[in-house]
C-alpha positions as CSV (number, residue, x, y, z in Angstrom):
1,M,-8.6,-37.6,23.9
2,A,-8.1,-34.3,22.1
3,T,-9.6,-33.5,18.7
4,I,-7.0,-33.2,15.9
5,I,-7.9,-30.7,13.1
6,S,-5.9,-30.2,9.9
7,T,-6.3,-26.8,8.2
8,L,-5.0,-26.4,4.7
9,F,-5.1,-24.0,1.8
10,I,-5.6,-26.1,-1.4
11,S,-6.0,-25.4,-5.1
12,L,-8.6,-27.0,-7.3
13,D,-6.0,-29.5,-8.6
14,G,-5.1,-30.5,-5.0
15,V,-1.9,-28.5,-4.5
16,V,-1.2,-27.7,-0.9
17,E,2.4,-26.7,-1.1
18,M,3.0,-23.0,-0.5
19,E,6.4,-22.7,-2.3
20,D,4.6,-20.7,-5.0
21,P,2.0,-18.7,-3.0
22,E,0.8,-16.7,-6.0
23,W,-2.2,-19.0,-6.3
24,H,-3.2,-18.3,-2.7
25,F,-2.8,-14.6,-1.8
26,P,-5.2,-13.0,-4.4
27,Y,-8.0,-15.0,-2.7
28,F,-7.2,-14.2,1.0
29,D,-9.9,-11.8,2.3
30,E,-11.8,-11.2,5.6
31,H,-13.9,-14.3,5.0
32,M,-10.9,-16.6,4.8
33,G,-9.3,-14.7,7.7
34,A,-12.3,-15.4,9.8
35,A,-12.2,-19.1,8.8
36,V,-8.6,-19.4,9.7
37,D,-9.2,-17.6,13.0
38,E,-12.0,-20.1,13.8
39,D,-9.7,-23.0,13.0
40,Y,-7.1,-21.7,15.5
41,K,-9.5,-20.6,18.1
42,D,-9.1,-22.4,21.5
43,A,-6.2,-24.5,20.1
44,D,-4.2,-26.0,23.0
45,V,-1.4,-27.2,20.7
46,L,-0.2,-26.5,17.2
47,L,1.3,-29.7,15.7
48,L,3.7,-28.8,12.9
49,G,6.0,-30.5,10.4
50,R,9.5,-29.1,10.3
51,T,9.1,-27.2,7.0
52,T,5.9,-25.5,8.1
53,Y,7.3,-24.8,11.5
54,E,10.4,-23.1,9.9
55,S,8.2,-20.9,7.7
56,F,6.1,-19.9,10.7
57,A,9.2,-19.2,12.9
58,E,10.7,-17.1,10.1
59,A,7.6,-15.0,9.6
60,W,5.4,-14.7,12.6
61,P,7.8,-13.4,15.3
62,E,8.7,-10.5,13.0
63,R,5.1,-9.8,12.4
64,E,4.4,-9.8,16.1
65,T,7.2,-7.2,16.8
66,A,6.2,-5.1,13.8
67,G,2.8,-4.5,15.4
68,E,0.9,-4.4,12.1
69,I,-2.6,-5.7,11.2
70,D,-1.8,-9.4,11.9
71,A,0.2,-8.7,15.1
72,E,-2.6,-9.9,17.3
73,F,-2.7,-13.3,15.5
74,A,1.1,-13.5,15.6
75,V,1.0,-13.0,19.4
76,R,-1.5,-15.8,19.7
77,L,0.7,-18.1,17.6
78,G,3.7,-17.3,19.7
79,D,1.8,-17.9,22.9
80,T,0.3,-21.2,21.8
81,R,2.2,-24.4,22.6
82,K,3.9,-25.7,19.4
83,V,5.0,-29.3,19.0
84,V,7.3,-29.9,16.0
85,V,7.6,-33.3,14.2
86,T,11.3,-33.3,13.3
87,H,14.3,-35.6,13.6
88,R,16.6,-32.6,14.1
89,D,17.8,-31.9,17.6
90,G,18.5,-28.5,19.2
91,D,16.8,-25.3,19.9
92,L,13.8,-24.5,17.6
93,G,14.2,-20.8,18.1
94,W,10.7,-19.6,19.2
95,R,8.8,-19.5,22.4
96,N,6.6,-22.3,23.6
97,V,8.0,-24.8,21.2
98,E,9.2,-28.4,21.7
99,H,10.0,-31.6,19.7
100,L,7.4,-34.3,19.4
101,Q,8.6,-37.3,21.5
102,G,8.6,-40.7,19.7
103,D,7.4,-41.5,16.3
104,L,4.4,-39.6,14.8
105,A,1.7,-42.0,15.9
106,D,2.9,-42.8,19.4
107,G,3.9,-39.1,20.0
108,V,0.5,-37.8,18.9
109,R,-1.4,-40.4,20.9
110,A,0.6,-39.3,24.0
111,L,0.0,-35.7,23.2
112,T,-3.7,-36.0,22.8
113,A,-4.0,-38.0,26.1
114,E,-2.3,-35.2,28.1
115,P,-4.6,-33.4,30.6
116,G,-5.7,-30.0,29.4
117,V,-5.1,-30.8,25.7
118,D,-8.5,-30.7,24.0
119,K,-7.8,-29.3,20.6
120,V,-4.7,-29.9,18.4
121,V,-4.5,-27.9,15.2
122,V,-2.2,-29.0,12.3
123,P,-1.6,-26.0,10.0
124,G,-0.2,-27.0,6.6
125,S,2.4,-29.8,7.4
126,I,1.5,-32.1,4.5
127,S,3.6,-35.1,5.6
128,V,2.1,-34.9,9.1
129,V,-1.4,-34.8,7.8
130,R,-0.7,-37.8,5.5
131,G,0.7,-39.7,8.5
132,L,-2.2,-38.9,10.7
133,L,-4.7,-40.0,8.0
134,A,-2.7,-43.2,7.6
135,E,-2.9,-43.9,11.3
136,G,-6.5,-43.0,11.6
137,L,-5.7,-40.2,14.0
138,L,-7.2,-37.2,12.2
139,D,-10.6,-36.0,13.3
140,E,-11.3,-33.2,10.8
141,L,-9.8,-32.1,7.5
142,R,-10.6,-28.4,6.9
143,L,-9.9,-27.3,3.4
144,L,-10.0,-23.8,1.9
145,V,-10.4,-24.7,-1.8
146,H,-9.2,-21.9,-4.0
147,P,-10.8,-21.5,-7.5
148,I,-7.6,-22.0,-9.4
149,A,-5.5,-24.9,-10.7
150,A,-2.0,-24.2,-9.4
151,R,-0.6,-26.8,-11.9
152,R,2.6,-27.4,-9.9
153,G,3.5,-28.1,-6.4
154,E,3.0,-30.9,-3.9
155,R,-0.5,-32.3,-3.7
156,L,-2.2,-33.5,-0.5
157,F,-3.0,-36.9,-1.9
158,A,-0.5,-38.9,-4.0
159,E,-1.5,-41.8,-6.1
160,G,-1.7,-45.1,-4.3
161,E,-3.5,-46.8,-1.5
162,P,-5.4,-46.7,0.8
163,R,-8.3,-44.6,-0.1
164,Y,-9.6,-42.1,2.5
165,P,-13.4,-41.7,2.4
166,M,-14.7,-38.5,4.0
167,R,-18.0,-37.3,5.3
168,L,-18.8,-33.6,4.7
169,L,-19.6,-31.9,8.0
170,R,-20.2,-28.4,6.6
171,S,-19.4,-26.1,3.6
172,E,-19.4,-22.5,2.9
173,A,-18.8,-20.4,-0.2
174,F,-16.9,-17.1,0.0
175,P,-17.4,-14.2,-2.4
176,T,-13.9,-14.8,-3.9
177,G,-15.1,-18.3,-5.0
178,V,-13.1,-20.0,-2.3
179,L,-15.0,-23.0,-0.7
180,R,-14.5,-23.9,2.9
181,L,-15.1,-27.6,3.2
182,V,-14.9,-29.4,6.6
183,Y,-14.6,-33.2,6.4
184,S,-14.2,-36.1,8.9
185,P,-12.8,-39.4,8.0
186,T,-15.4,-42.1,7.7
187,T,-15.9,-45.6,6.2
188,S,-16.6,-46.2,2.6
189,P,-20.3,-46.3,1.6
190,E,-21.5,-49.7,0.6
191,A,-22.2,-50.2,-3.0
192,P,-25.9,-50.4,-3.8
193,A,-27.2,-53.9,-4.2
194,A,-27.7,-55.1,-7.7
195,A,-31.3,-55.3,-8.9
């Protein structure tokens, strides 16, 4: 079975939506770029929600043809197999892209069982990450926590149940104040026994 890794930019107050990217871009530097590069390294498949996929398909092919500083990364994204979680039919308009077959849980289980698929990366794609957590299918949650409260936008975790306990695998602080936190889902710690 493949490892499924979520990678997200997130503000101090939990906002992950990039509709207002002003809270993100001032903090992007070579350290964050290296972290993102590591997340995508050796990815066999990118698993994307429709909204994230559409933003990628709108931006990255143009960056690839422009040949500027991020063109090499854009080529890598284009060449990587992309599986999109969407109910819409039809051509998705980029190379190496396909629809996820079946519902999220069944489709992801089938995808991760395919020969040659060892690492699946989920960039952004908030609803997909939530669904993977709910199904117990996410292996790592990699967060780049920005030192700013965005104050508006969709948060990764809405109020409600269940809780998702996490175990910190590693952490790193960047000069900009961004924290890179890598978690894996775990079970809740037991409460200490009463004395």
